[in-house]
VOGU-3710 file (C-alpha; in Angstrom, 3 decimals, decimal comma):
1> mprvrlvvct> 91,760/58,191/106,061  90,866/58,058/109,761  91,122/61,313/111,689  93,230/61,801/114,798  91,520/62,878/118,036  94,019/63,371/120,846  93,339/65,764/123,737  96,063/68,399/124,005  94,653/70,771/126,641  91,993/71,094/129,280
11> icalsvwslm> 89,071/73,149/128,051  87,607/75,221/130,860  83,943/75,849/131,519  83,833/78,764/129,096  85,796/76,763/126,524  88,532/79,371/126,180  92,235/78,836/125,806  93,752/79,534/129,190  96,604/82,045/129,108  97,480/81,920/132,761
21> apaeaaetnl> 98,878/78,367/132,756  100,242/76,038/130,061  97,877/73,528/128,552  98,073/69,962/129,846  100,119/67,754/127,563  98,410/64,919/125,763  99,047/61,443/127,110  99,497/60,113/123,613  102,594/61,200/121,709  102,774/60,557/117,971
31> lpsrdgwtpv> 106,551/60,828/117,714  107,783/57,496/119,168  106,015/55,560/116,418  107,708/55,645/113,052  104,522/54,542/111,323  102,151/57,033/109,740  104,825/59,588/108,801  105,676/60,866/105,309  108,850/62,969/104,886  108,364/65,744/102,329
41> sgrwswdegk> 111,757/67,456/102,504  114,742/67,592/104,827  116,692/64,819/106,549  114,551/63,089/109,214  115,413/60,257/111,605  114,461/58,866/115,011  116,883/58,784/117,928  115,718/57,341/121,260  112,149/58,439/120,710  113,077/61,874/119,377
51> lvqslvpdty> 112,454/62,965/115,811  115,598/64,622/114,455  116,041/66,929/111,458  119,742/67,217/110,655  119,928/69,064/107,344  122,010/72,222/107,908  121,148/74,551/104,987  118,306/77,051/105,296  115,722/74,883/103,574  112,058/74,072/104,239
61> smivrdetlv> 112,133/70,699/106,008  108,696/69,075/106,335  107,349/65,788/107,609  103,614/65,090/107,800  101,203/62,593/109,306  99,052/60,363/107,124  95,855/61,368/108,982  94,016/64,569/108,058  92,001/67,260/109,813  89,774/70,176/108,813
71> egaitvegaa> 89,734/71,918/112,200  91,569/71,169/115,399  94,714/71,733/117,432  98,281/70,679/116,642  100,992/70,832/119,304  104,692/70,349/118,636  107,413/70,382/121,292  111,034/70,657/120,233  114,253/72,623/120,149  116,557/73,944/117,458
81> tavnssgdgc> 119,975/72,324/117,812  122,014/74,550/115,476  121,617/77,656/113,355  120,937/77,502/109,646  122,739/79,310/106,834  121,047/82,599/107,727  122,117/82,330/111,373  118,739/81,367/112,842  117,273/78,466/114,730  113,790/77,540/113,543
91> lgvickyidr> 111,069/74,978/114,179  107,349/74,966/113,575  104,023/73,357/112,807  102,493/72,337/109,502  98,821/73,221/109,826  97,613/71,599/106,622  99,591/69,840/103,916  97,482/68,940/100,871  100,243/68,614/98,277  103,454/70,389/97,317
101> nnwvavryga> 101,508/73,244/95,767  99,027/73,680/98,632  100,103/73,870/102,264  100,253/76,269/105,216  102,672/76,257/108,164  103,685/78,463/111,096  107,442/78,752/111,583  109,100/80,026/114,756  112,519/81,665/114,526  113,447/82,062/110,856
111> ysaimvaqtv> 114,603/85,627/110,219  114,045/86,446/113,922  110,291/86,176/113,602  107,213/84,038/113,919  105,803/83,844/110,420  103,149/82,052/108,446  104,406/80,348/105,285  101,823/79,200/102,784  101,675/77,981/99,218  98,307/78,136/97,473
121> egqrrfsrlr> 98,050/76,835/93,911  101,825/77,094/93,696  101,958/80,750/94,817  104,076/81,219/97,964  103,369/83,919/100,538  104,678/84,913/103,981  102,919/86,767/106,801  104,895/88,086/109,753  103,203/87,686/113,131  105,737/88,613/115,773
131> hfickigtpy> 109,414/89,215/116,481  111,015/86,089/117,960  114,539/84,687/118,314  114,709/80,919/118,693  117,467/80,108/121,201  119,519/77,060/120,339  118,866/74,168/122,722  115,839/75,793/124,388  112,671/73,678/124,209  109,549/75,417/122,903
141> tcevriaggv> 105,920/74,375/122,624  104,530/75,490/119,267  100,791/75,210/118,811  98,156/76,109/116,241  94,383/76,106/116,549  92,309/75,875/113,381  88,691/76,914/113,892  86,022/78,938/112,141  88,116/79,740/109,084  91,081/81,120/111,032
151> ivaaldgkpv> 94,394/79,798/112,311  95,582/80,946/115,729  99,301/80,466/116,406  100,663/80,144/119,949  104,062/79,837/121,565  104,421/78,255/125,012  100,690/78,609/125,592  100,405/82,257/124,523  98,673/83,233/121,242  100,999/85,183/118,977
161> gviedpfrdr> 98,890/85,847/115,897  95,802/85,138/113,837  95,492/84,558/110,084  92,790/83,361/107,746  92,833/79,646/106,918  93,645/79,494/103,180  92,076/76,013/103,022  88,902/76,564/105,017  86,621/73,512/104,951  89,379/71,465/103,278
171> sgrpgiwsqs> 91,231/68,677/105,025  94,986/68,498/105,151  97,715/66,567/106,911  99,281/68,016/110,060  103,028/67,857/110,507  106,298/69,279/111,720  108,329/72,063/110,149  112,005/72,818/110,550  114,245/75,400/108,955  117,372/74,513/110,903
181> paefyrmsvd> 118,758/71,393/112,570  116,286/70,507/115,333  114,936/67,699/117,491  111,320/67,135/118,462  109,995/65,437/121,591  106,232/65,442/121,169  103,521/65,955/118,622  99,839/65,645/119,406  96,716/66,441/117,396  93,087/67,031/118,366
191> sgpqvedtrr> 90,565/67,254/115,546  87,642/67,963/117,862  85,937/71,303/118,604  88,428/73,819/119,980  86,320/76,643/121,334  82,732/77,346/122,249  81,061/79,727/119,829  80,623/83,001/121,761  79,907/85,132/118,731  76,296/85,783/119,655
201> aatelfaagp> 77,063/87,008/123,164  79,805/89,368/121,951  77,735/90,656/119,050  74,700/91,352/121,231  76,807/93,090/123,862  78,537/95,229/121,244  75,199/96,254/119,715  73,749/97,154/123,113  76,822/99,091/124,248  78,755/98,811/127,515
211> rivqpsatws> 76,780/97,398/130,419  77,419/98,865/133,853  77,479/95,940/136,275  78,419/97,935/139,375  77,571/101,647/139,157  79,783/104,237/140,828  78,777/107,443/142,563  82,083/108,948/141,422  82,841/107,694/137,937  80,652/107,860/134,843
221> lehvgysvap> 81,651/106,067/131,662  81,634/108,176/128,495  83,194/105,792/125,982  84,894/102,446/125,440  87,147/101,847/122,464  90,620/101,207/121,158  93,751/103,285/121,242  96,049/101,803/118,564  94,875/98,389/117,388  92,390/99,391/114,647
231> laptisrmdl> 95,008/101,589/112,994  97,611/98,843/112,671  98,256/97,031/109,385  97,446/93,386/110,191  94,666/91,586/111,990  97,246/89,809/114,136  97,603/93,104/115,983  94,198/92,577/117,546  95,791/90,490/120,273  97,836/93,529/121,284
241> ctialyvrnr> 94,947/95,984/121,277  94,759/98,795/123,783  91,419/99,183/125,496  90,656/102,859/126,097  88,084/103,866/128,701  87,043/107,501/129,095  85,563/108,258/132,508  84,431/111,463/134,205  84,747/112,351/137,891  81,251/113,378/138,975
251> rgktcsvtdi> 82,115/114,083/142,620  82,926/117,468/144,119  86,442/116,393/145,089  89,510/115,036/143,338  89,719/111,296/142,916  91,975/108,643/141,376  91,663/105,300/139,622  93,948/103,129/141,747  93,808/99,757/139,943  92,079/97,846/137,190
261> tldgkpssel> 90,676/94,347/137,269  90,001/92,212/134,191  87,811/89,122/134,489  88,226/89,232/138,256  92,047/89,384/138,266  93,939/92,495/139,503  96,531/94,211/137,322  99,557/92,716/139,102  98,324/89,183/138,433  97,376/90,046/134,858
271> idggriawwr> 100,851/91,462/134,156  102,669/88,553/135,784  100,518/86,110/133,817  101,102/87,861/130,496  97,478/88,823/129,883  98,217/92,573/129,881  101,484/94,511/129,518  100,518/97,530/131,619  97,696/99,879/132,478  97,627/103,635/132,950
281> cwpqvvppng> 95,246/106,414/134,003  95,860/109,954/132,695  95,700/112,189/134,626  96,514/110,251/137,770  94,515/112,684/139,928  91,238/113,782/138,338  89,603/117,049/139,463  85,823/117,442/139,827  84,096/117,072/136,454  87,454/116,195/134,923
291> maqvlvkmsa> 87,933/113,511/132,292  90,447/110,677/132,512  91,685/108,192/129,939  92,289/104,688/131,287  94,371/102,505/128,969  94,680/98,739/129,350  97,406/97,363/127,089  96,598/93,778/126,175  99,472/91,409/125,512  97,599/88,161/124,837
301> mtmseavqag> 94,182/86,884/123,828  91,978/84,033/124,831  91,154/81,493/122,154  87,623/82,875/121,856  88,944/86,390/121,331  91,455/85,203/118,749  88,786/83,429/116,694  86,450/86,436/116,938  89,224/88,785/115,809  90,134/86,489/112,934
311> rrqpvgpyrv> 86,529/86,514/111,794  86,477/90,313/112,146  83,528/90,108/114,513  82,928/91,841/117,861  85,463/90,617/120,398  84,618/89,930/124,020  83,016/90,051/126,424  85,557/92,024/128,494  84,790/92,495/132,188  86,695/95,422/133,687
321> rlsssdgqdl> 86,550/97,004/137,140  88,094/100,400/137,885  89,100/100,648/141,541  88,564/104,137/142,953  90,501/105,916/145,690  87,223/106,693/147,461  85,916/103,123/147,267  83,350/103,937/144,565  84,433/101,324/142,032  83,028/101,099/138,529
331> elefaleprp> 82,513/97,678/136,936  81,396/97,179/133,351  81,149/94,641/130,518  81,673/95,400/126,845  82,737/94,006/123,475  85,042/95,659/120,944  84,871/95,946/117,173  88,149/94,878/115,477  87,836/97,599/112,851  88,663/101,313/112,802
341> arlrinfiaf> 86,319/103,570/114,726  83,937/105,742/112,728  85,554/108,835/114,218  89,149/109,138/115,377  91,721/111,692/116,429  94,740/111,317/114,167  97,114/113,648/115,938  97,341/116,344/118,630  99,883/119,184/118,587  100,533/122,186/120,816
351> gpelksvyvy> 101,504/125,795/120,152  104,781/127,292/121,424  103,411/128,555/124,755  100,961/125,653/125,250  98,112/128,136/124,847  96,715/126,453/121,743  95,900/122,842/120,884  95,693/121,488/117,330  93,416/118,465/116,905  93,160/116,573/113,613
361> laaegdvvga> 90,054/114,430/113,071  89,163/111,782/110,497  85,907/109,959/109,871  84,687/106,807/108,143  81,392/105,530/106,772  78,222/107,362/107,704  80,075/109,858/109,902  81,759/111,514/106,894  80,062/114,889/106,488  78,640/114,889/110,013
371> avqkvevngl> 79,167/117,987/112,129  81,398/118,241/115,180  79,119/118,957/118,118  81,330/119,177/121,202  85,039/119,187/121,991  86,435/118,859/125,496  89,944/119,173/126,904  90,377/117,402/130,240  86,600/117,388/130,634  86,202/121,138/130,028
381> dvttslqgta> 83,917/122,074/127,134  85,976/124,195/124,695  83,579/124,089/121,745  83,088/127,867/121,794  86,884/128,318/121,678  87,302/126,437/118,388  88,862/128,445/115,574  87,981/127,879/111,947  84,667/127,659/110,165  84,868/124,085/108,840
391> ralradtlpl> 83,192/121,600/111,172  82,074/118,900/108,712  84,030/115,675/109,211  86,125/114,381/106,344  87,445/110,962/105,373  90,857/112,609/105,112  91,644/115,061/107,919  89,857/117,990/109,553  91,987/120,386/111,630  90,618/122,091/114,720
401> rinlkrpssr> 92,438/124,756/116,703  91,533/125,332/120,331  92,569/128,495/122,154  92,832/127,669/125,835  91,851/130,177/128,516  94,890/129,102/130,524  98,050/127,507/129,088  98,560/123,808/129,717  101,214/122,815/132,222  104,344/121,398/130,615
411> aaptvvtvha> 104,198/117,581/130,384  100,666/117,519/131,794  98,540/114,647/130,426  95,969/116,231/128,119  92,788/114,314/127,340  90,889/115,464/124,231  87,427/114,097/123,473  85,166/114,881/120,523  81,452/114,234/119,970  79,913/114,417/116,508
421> egdafaghav> 76,531/113,847/114,898  75,461/110,234/114,671  76,563/109,491/118,242  80,198/109,379/117,141  82,973/109,735/119,701  86,758/110,044/119,546  89,333/110,430/122,281  93,087/110,643/122,628  95,565/111,653/125,330  99,152/112,929/125,127
431> rafpsrfpiq> 101,504/114,857/127,368  101,643/118,586/126,618  104,932/119,717/125,085  105,384/122,587/122,617  105,472/120,990/119,173  108,872/121,412/117,547  110,985/119,717/114,869  114,268/118,515/116,436  117,209/117,946/114,093  119,510/115,993/116,346
441> itilgkqpgp> 122,979/114,505/116,089  124,669/112,267/118,642  128,366/112,522/119,440  129,783/109,083/120,129  132,781/108,364/122,310  135,272/110,646/124,037  135,933/112,708/120,935  135,389/115,104/119,304  135,550/117,988/121,788  133,825/121,364/122,021
451> taieelanlc> 135,364/122,663/118,784  133,071/120,285/116,875  129,927/121,849/118,341  130,418/124,948/116,193  130,550/122,773/113,082  127,352/120,964/114,039  125,603/124,285/114,622  126,772/125,480/111,210  125,478/122,243/109,670  122,046/123,419/110,883
461> ftdvglcggr> 121,444/120,824/113,560  119,272/122,062/116,422  120,004/119,454/119,118  123,060/117,456/120,189  123,169/114,288/122,271  126,106/112,576/123,915  126,756/108,852/124,032  129,751/108,687/126,319  130,919/112,019/124,872  132,788/114,724/126,737
471> senisemrkr> 130,534/116,617/129,141  132,161/120,000/128,419  130,319/119,828/125,103  127,148/120,650/127,047  128,296/124,188/127,863  129,445/124,707/124,298  125,966/123,754/123,043  124,439/126,679/124,883  126,997/129,091/123,386  126,072/127,866/119,905
481> gllyfpyayp> 122,302/127,964/120,468  121,888/124,175/120,442  119,654/122,155/122,732  120,855/119,139/124,687  119,140/115,937/123,573  120,683/113,156/125,690  121,142/109,704/124,238  120,656/107,628/127,368  118,356/106,528/130,123  117,579/109,770/132,022
491> saglldryls> 119,290/108,718/135,251  119,996/110,822/138,313  123,733/110,613/137,619  123,359/111,917/134,078  121,197/114,795/135,313  123,771/115,692/137,924  126,554/115,754/135,314  124,386/118,051/133,236  123,776/120,359/136,196  127,502/120,450/136,998
501> qperppiggw> 128,237/122,365/133,792  128,599/126,143/134,207  126,329/126,897/131,241  123,510/124,598/130,278  121,196/124,563/127,279  117,609/123,386/127,747  117,026/119,647/127,429  115,159/119,155/124,162  114,230/115,523/124,763  115,580/112,082/125,674
511> wideidgwkk> 116,560/109,515/123,078  116,107/106,134/124,795  117,806/103,725/122,426  116,366/100,328/121,424  114,206/100,035/124,512  112,586/96,835/123,277  116,043/95,258/123,084  116,776/95,751/126,774  115,018/92,523/127,773  112,728/94,559/129,982
521> rprdaqnmla> 108,979/94,356/130,051  106,934/97,397/129,012  105,878/97,772/132,657  109,570/98,146/133,546  109,834/100,939/130,974  106,733/102,545/132,423  108,309/102,595/135,883  111,596/103,861/134,455  109,911/106,882/132,885  108,061/107,690/136,105
531> eadqamrdrk> 111,345/107,566/138,041  113,037/109,769/135,441  110,284/112,375/135,648  110,666/112,424/139,418  114,436/112,838/139,126  113,890/115,930/136,978  111,296/117,334/139,367  113,627/116,785/142,328  116,248/118,915/140,548  113,723/121,572/139,593
541> lplapycmni> 114,234/120,849/135,884  111,378/121,173/133,377  110,247/117,762/132,168  111,401/116,814/128,666  109,719/114,512/126,134  110,862/110,906/125,754  111,629/109,504/122,312  111,833/105,724/122,338  113,892/104,190/119,573  112,069/100,940/118,909
551> mapwndegyi> 113,771/98,062/117,120  110,574/96,406/115,877  107,759/98,973/115,674  105,204/96,689/114,074  105,647/94,163/116,884  104,945/96,660/119,618  103,965/95,301/123,019  103,176/98,660/124,536  106,157/100,937/124,074  104,513/103,085/121,414
561> eladalshey> 101,957/104,487/123,840  104,402/104,938/126,725  106,685/107,388/124,903  106,039/110,990/123,928  107,620/110,370/120,517  108,486/107,317/118,448  111,647/106,525/116,517  113,259/103,688/114,663  116,090/103,285/112,236  116,318/104,223/108,585
571> gidrginglg> 119,696/103,814/106,920  121,506/102,178/104,054  123,160/99,708/106,404  121,617/96,298/105,587  119,189/97,921/103,182  115,515/98,791/103,504  114,305/95,679/101,758  115,209/93,134/104,435  112,476/90,613/105,136  110,259/92,089/107,823
581> gprspldfgn> 112,976/94,448/109,040  112,223/97,704/110,844  112,800/99,707/107,697  110,068/97,949/105,733  107,378/100,531/106,645  109,293/102,973/104,456  108,425/101,045/101,330  109,141/103,189/98,291  107,151/100,721/96,247  103,896/101,366/98,127
591> padiatrelr> 104,094/104,828/99,699  100,471/105,862/99,586  98,896/103,908/102,434  98,740/106,382/105,306  97,083/103,893/107,650  100,252/101,819/108,068  102,630/104,726/108,660  104,323/105,254/112,014  102,642/108,601/112,614  99,200/107,149/112,095
601> tarkpwwpyf> 99,909/104,077/114,199  101,453/105,960/117,120  99,372/109,149/116,866  102,374/110,872/118,415  105,384/112,684/116,920  107,537/110,371/114,818  111,219/111,300/114,796  112,958/108,828/112,455  116,494/107,806/113,229  119,021/107,955/110,368
611> rnieavlllk> 122,092/105,717/110,584  123,347/107,085/107,326  126,392/109,306/107,162  129,163/106,896/107,970  131,709/104,701/106,243  133,555/101,671/107,578  137,018/100,184/107,207  137,387/96,500/108,114  140,822/95,432/109,355  142,439/92,069/109,818
621> rgtkevvkqy> 142,167/91,345/113,534  144,911/93,014/115,560  146,488/94,709/112,538  146,133/97,865/110,459  145,625/95,970/107,219  142,419/97,032/105,430  140,560/94,062/103,943  137,222/95,644/103,034  135,280/98,901/103,199  131,608/99,914/103,336
631> rpidpreyrl> 130,534/102,819/101,195  129,021/106,106/102,416  125,458/106,906/101,506  124,950/108,721/98,211  123,691/112,293/98,840  120,651/111,583/96,675  119,838/108,483/98,742  120,055/110,552/101,896  117,702/113,241/100,590  115,328/110,545/99,355
641> yvysclanga> 115,224/108,923/102,796  114,540/112,168/104,616  111,867/113,475/102,255  110,138/110,098/102,077  109,925/110,162/105,862  108,585/113,733/105,773  105,939/112,611/103,303  104,957/109,893/105,761  104,533/112,305/108,674  107,994/112,674/110,235
651> kgalnwnygv> 108,210/115,490/112,772  111,910/115,351/113,505  115,201/113,857/112,322  117,610/112,055/114,642  121,063/111,321/113,240  123,740/108,848/114,316  126,497/109,956/114,754  129,484/112,332/114,847  132,767/110,673/115,749  135,516/108,255/114,750
661> nyltgkrsaw> 135,704/104,932/116,581  137,935/101,868/116,556  136,019/98,658/117,285  137,415/95,254/118,190  135,888/91,911/119,131  132,204/91,965/120,043  131,894/95,701/119,410  132,773/95,253/115,757  130,215/92,491/115,239  127,637/94,972/113,901
671> fskeydairl> 129,870/95,282/110,836  131,775/92,012/110,883  132,285/89,016/113,124  135,687/88,375/111,571  137,407/91,746/111,472  138,088/94,846/113,521  136,320/97,980/112,301  136,884/101,710/112,119  133,670/103,761/111,974  133,984/107,110/110,232
681> nmtalkdkqa> 131,012/109,370/110,913  130,006/112,751/109,477  133,618/113,643/108,529  134,481/114,197/112,182  137,839/112,923/110,937  139,789/115,996/109,787  142,891/114,092/108,687  143,443/111,432/106,062  144,280/108,836/108,702  142,277/107,226/111,485
691> fgvavpedll> 144,093/105,347/114,248  147,165/105,159/112,027  145,219/103,714/109,088  145,100/105,600/105,796  141,511/106,323/104,752  140,882/105,877/101,000  140,114/109,078/99,119  136,800/107,766/97,848  135,547/107,319/101,414  136,717/110,781/102,440
701> dglkaardec> 135,093/112,346/99,371  131,895/110,349/99,845  131,592/111,309/103,508  132,161/114,970/102,694  129,487/114,899/99,979  126,965/113,191/102,274  127,800/115,496/105,193  127,289/118,581/103,030  123,970/117,281/101,737  122,912/116,610/105,317
711> grvnaelqll> 123,619/120,268/106,137  121,579/121,438/103,159  118,691/119,157/104,079  118,928/120,318/107,696  118,509/123,928/106,555  115,319/122,961/104,729  114,098/121,068/107,771  114,622/124,163/109,894  112,520/126,166/107,432  109,710/123,612/107,134
721> gpmlalgdis> 109,955/122,121/110,626  107,780/124,605/112,581  104,897/123,884/110,197  105,440/120,120/109,932  105,611/119,737/113,711  102,065/121,089/113,973  100,668/119,242/110,953  98,921/116,047/109,923  99,445/113,979/106,784  96,541/113,888/104,346
731> dlarvvtsvp> 95,466/112,708/100,903  94,715/116,197/99,566  97,552/115,906/97,023  97,663/113,303/94,293  99,945/112,545/91,351  98,040/113,040/88,102  100,857/112,030/85,771  104,519/111,198/86,078  107,037/110,478/83,339  108,187/107,787/83,700
741> krsprggpaa> 105,233/106,200/85,459  107,008/103,270/87,135  110,342/103,082/88,917  113,024/100,377/88,482  111,779/98,923/91,790  108,376/98,314/90,206  106,447/100,897/92,201  105,375/104,411/91,221  108,103/106,734/89,966  106,801/109,674/92,026
751> haralvcgld> 104,903/110,236/95,233  103,155/113,291/96,684  101,616/114,123/100,017  99,999/117,221/101,502  100,507/118,008/105,172  97,767/120,103/106,747  99,486/122,512/109,148  96,836/124,132/111,290  94,138/126,217/109,660  96,218/128,435/107,383
761> tivvlvvnln> 98,953/126,375/105,666  99,516/123,221/103,642  102,980/121,864/102,825  103,081/119,785/99,639  105,923/117,284/99,318  106,749/115,518/96,074  109,381/112,776/95,926  111,158/111,173/92,979  111,130/107,395/93,507  112,729/106,601/90,140
771> iasnfnarkp> 115,837/105,124/91,745  117,767/101,902/91,193  119,888/101,273/94,287  120,583/98,381/96,625  120,515/100,741/99,649  123,238/98,586/101,130  126,511/99,912/102,553  128,067/96,460/102,460  127,887/96,348/98,682  130,420/98,677/97,102
781> qpvdsyepvd> 128,488/99,705/94,021  126,777/103,113/94,321  123,408/104,140/92,937  122,925/102,460/89,555  120,564/105,103/88,219  118,402/107,951/89,484  116,750/109,696/86,579  114,640/112,858/86,998  110,860/112,672/86,663  108,237/115,060/85,328
791> veleltippw> 105,368/115,176/87,807  101,971/116,855/87,640  100,021/117,137/90,892  96,561/118,166/91,910  96,016/119,710/95,320  92,451/119,839/96,596  92,032/123,091/98,501  90,045/122,325/101,677  87,193/124,635/102,736  89,087/126,122/105,689
801> lkpqdvfsvs> 92,024/127,397/103,584  91,996/130,569/101,422  95,424/130,581/99,711  97,176/133,944/99,494  100,693/132,796/98,654  102,356/129,773/97,060  106,127/129,256/97,048  108,763/126,535/96,829  111,334/125,998/99,577  114,899/124,725/99,257
811> crsiealepq> 118,258/125,525/100,799  119,106/127,427/97,608  116,122/129,760/97,462  112,502/130,468/98,250  110,674/131,096/94,992  107,155/132,418/94,429  104,887/130,212/92,281  101,739/131,027/90,342  99,949/127,699/89,850  96,657/127,402/88,047
821> sakgvmqlhf> 93,545/126,808/90,162  89,983/125,949/89,221  87,002/124,699/91,203  88,992/124,269/94,391  91,828/122,309/92,766  95,376/123,633/92,310  97,713/122,233/89,641  101,431/121,976/90,371  104,004/120,897/87,790  107,518/119,714/88,691
831> rqlpvaqavv> 109,752/119,410/85,631  112,856/117,240/85,764  112,559/116,717/89,526  115,936/115,323/90,719  114,938/114,018/94,187  112,343/116,004/96,132  110,676/119,390/96,451  108,538/121,205/99,041  105,843/123,760/98,223  104,046/125,899/100,792
841> vtqnrelrgv> 100,433/126,943/100,173  99,329/129,481/102,780  96,956/132,287/103,584  99,620/133,887/105,801  101,000/136,725/103,678  103,946/137,280/106,046  105,196/133,704/106,100  107,383/133,879/102,980  109,253/136,941/104,207  109,928/135,369/107,597
851> mqahltalqe> 111,213/132,182/105,965  113,404/134,145/103,548  115,128/135,963/106,423  115,672/132,650/108,177  117,060/131,067/105,000  119,614/133,850/104,587  120,947/133,199/108,092  121,037/129,449/107,505  122,947/129,860/104,250  125,607/131,859/106,097
861> rlrsagvevn> 125,947/129,023/108,589  126,364/126,460/105,823  129,049/128,515/104,116  130,892/128,793/107,445  130,940/124,989/107,540  132,357/124,833/104,006  129,096/123,702/102,399  128,310/124,864/98,856  124,669/125,860/99,130  123,886/125,655/95,406
871> raar> 125,077/122,055/94,988  121,997/120,557/96,646  120,754/117,354/95,083  117,202/118,659/95,445
//
C-alpha cells in the first residue's frame, strides 16, 4: 500500500515541536473523501464534509485509513456531540491498526482522562496519561507523534504523555477513535521524519555536567536535578518534571534570584505559553554563603524532550538563566536523566521546638554503602552536629538527626543538601513546622453547636475545622484542648472572624479543598498562598501549614510542591477500584511498592482525607418519601483504610464530616441527580428523625458502630502519631508467611511495613488484606467476608537501633512482647489478626510508660463519649 505524506506542522530550525503556538494545519484534509476508509466498529457517516459517529452506547468506535505508516504524525480535529453511557464525551486517534487483535489508540475524554488503549495479541491494556474532561460541542485537536519507538500524545498542540510503541518497526493503519457521539472536521497524516535526533547532544552534555555559559560573581551552582519527576510511577510524568537548581550566594551581602529564563524566554512568557507552571526560589532572600533552591515546574515538553524521555535517555539541552537582584546573572546549560537520582532525600521532619531536623536518605546503584560526607542546612555545614553512628547509605532509608545551634524560624524555607562518596548529591527544601499528627474533623453547616465540640474531643480528635459552621465553636475548641484547622481559603475575612472570638485555639493548619478543581492555574495558587501568609503576618498570627486536598494526585501540575502537606480522598463512596480514580494509589492488591506512594512522591507530610463515616437517605424530589439509602462504612473497612494509609506513610488523618444536611437540586448531585438527599455524618444526629424523616434503625446502628470505631482508631493515632509524624516508611519489615496467602481480591492476604522514627524507634504495622468487599456505599450489601490471618514477619534491625523494649499498641492495651531475635533479625508472629496491629520497637526505655499514661487518659475520654473501648475491631 502507498504511504501518506501530508505536512501537519511547521518544523522549526531545531526540529522541535513548538509549544508556544499551534501547529499549522495541513492543506490536505482526508475527511471529505469517502474513499480509502474502512469502518471497524461504530456507526459512521459523512455529512457536509464532516465525518460523524452517531452510536450512543459507550463502545469503541473505530474507522481507519487504507494507507499505513511506521512512524509519523496523525492529527484529528473534532468535537464530541453527546455523552456516552458513562456520562463522558470522547474522541481520539488510532495510532496503528494492524488487525482486531493488534492496535493502539489514544482516547481523549473517556472516564475523565486521556488514556492509551491498546490490544496486543488479543490482550487489552489501558494507560492513563492525564486528567481531562471533554466538553460537549468544543472542538479539540488531538495529535500523536510516533518516532523512535515511542508515541507522544498531544492535545491542542501541547504534549500530554509518552508511551512505548507496542508495534515498533511495524506498519499499521492510522484512523479515528470515538467513544461517544462525535463529529470530525479534519484528519491529516505525515509519515515523514518528525524530529531531529538530538540524543547525542543531550547525552554528551549530561556526561560532562552543567555548562556555565555566563558566570556570576554572586551565584555558584552546586547541583542540577529533579524534585519529583523521577519518583513518580509512569514515564509520562517526565513532561511535568521539576527542575531543581541549588545555588550558593558567594557575595558578602544578601541577594535574591528575581526571575528565571528558559531558552531565552522570561518566566511570565513561559507561564502564559504553558511551557512552565511556576517557578520559585527558597529562601527568597539569601544571606552570604547561604544556599537557595530554585524550582522550575515544567508543564509541557518539546517533541525532542518527549522522545528522549520515552527512550529513557538524557533529556535536554535546557538553557536556564537566573536573574540576580545585583545584576550578576547566572546562565547555564544542562541535560537531565529521566531516572531516579543515585542519592535522594526521602523526607524531612522537625522536632517540637524546631531545634532538631530529621533527614531520611536513600541510595541506588553504586552509592549504596557509600559514606555521607557533608550535610548542610541553608548552606551552613552541620556535619559535626549529626547524631547517630550509622553513616553508610542504604537502598532503603538512613535516618540522620541534626541538632541546630539555633532553632529554625516557624515556616522558614529550609534547604537541606547532602554530599556522599562517589560525588553523589541530594537536596530538598520544605518550610519548617513542628512535625505533628493531626486528627481532624470538619463540622459542616450551621449545626451542630458548641455542645458537639466536647463529643469530638472525647472521640480523640485533635483538630476541628469549620465549613460554614458556627464561629462560636472556635472558642469552645480552646476550652476542650482542640486546635482550629480551618476548611477554607485562608482569607482576611476568615482570619478576622477567628480573631473576633474571645478565646482562640492555635491554628493547626489550613485544609484547602480540591484546589485543582477550582479552575485556577498553579501560579494562581502560588499567589494565593503568598497573600494568605501576608494576611497572617499582618495580624501578628504565627504562620500555619497548608494542606492541599488534590482531586487527581497522579496528574499533578505543580500543586504537590506548593503545599506544606498533601491530601486526597479515601472513602467507600464510589469505591477504591474506580478506573484511574484518586483512590487507586491505595491498592490493597499491590501494597508493597513504596515508590508510587503519596509520601514518596510528595516528600512532604501526607494527611489522607477520609469521606467515610456517613450514611445517605435519598428522597423523592420535594417530598419526605425515602426511595433509597446508602450504607455506612463497616468498622472493619474503616480500620483497614486508616491502617493501610499508615503503612503507606500517612502522617495525619482528616475526616469529613460532623453534621446533618438536607440537599436539594444541584447540591444533591454528588449522591443522585434524581433525588433530594439527607447526609447523616458521624451520628451528629441525636434523634431518630432528620428534617422530619424517620431514619432506619440499621443506618443509626451502622453510624454508631463506625463512629465508635473511629474514636478507638483516633486514640491509637494519638499514641502512635508523635512517632509517625517524624518517621519514614521503609522495607525493613517483610511478611515471611501468611495463612491464607492470597486475598479474595487476588493480592496478598497480609501486608507489613516498618516506619523508621528517628534514631531510636521503629513502628511495625501489619494489615490484614483478606477482605471481600465492594467498598461502595451505593451498594447495600455489607462486607461479604473478612477472615483473620496468621502472619509471621521478619524485621531487620538496622545498625543504628539497639532495641530495649518491644510492645504492641491498641486502644485496649499496651502489651509487652518478647520476640525472638537472631543475627539482627526479629521475628514477630500475629495469630488470628482481625484487621491491623501496631508494634513499637525502641531503645527508649521510658516510652512505654509514657504511652500507657496517655492511653489511660484517652480511654476515659472514649468512655465519656459512650464508646466501648474493648470492642475494637483491631
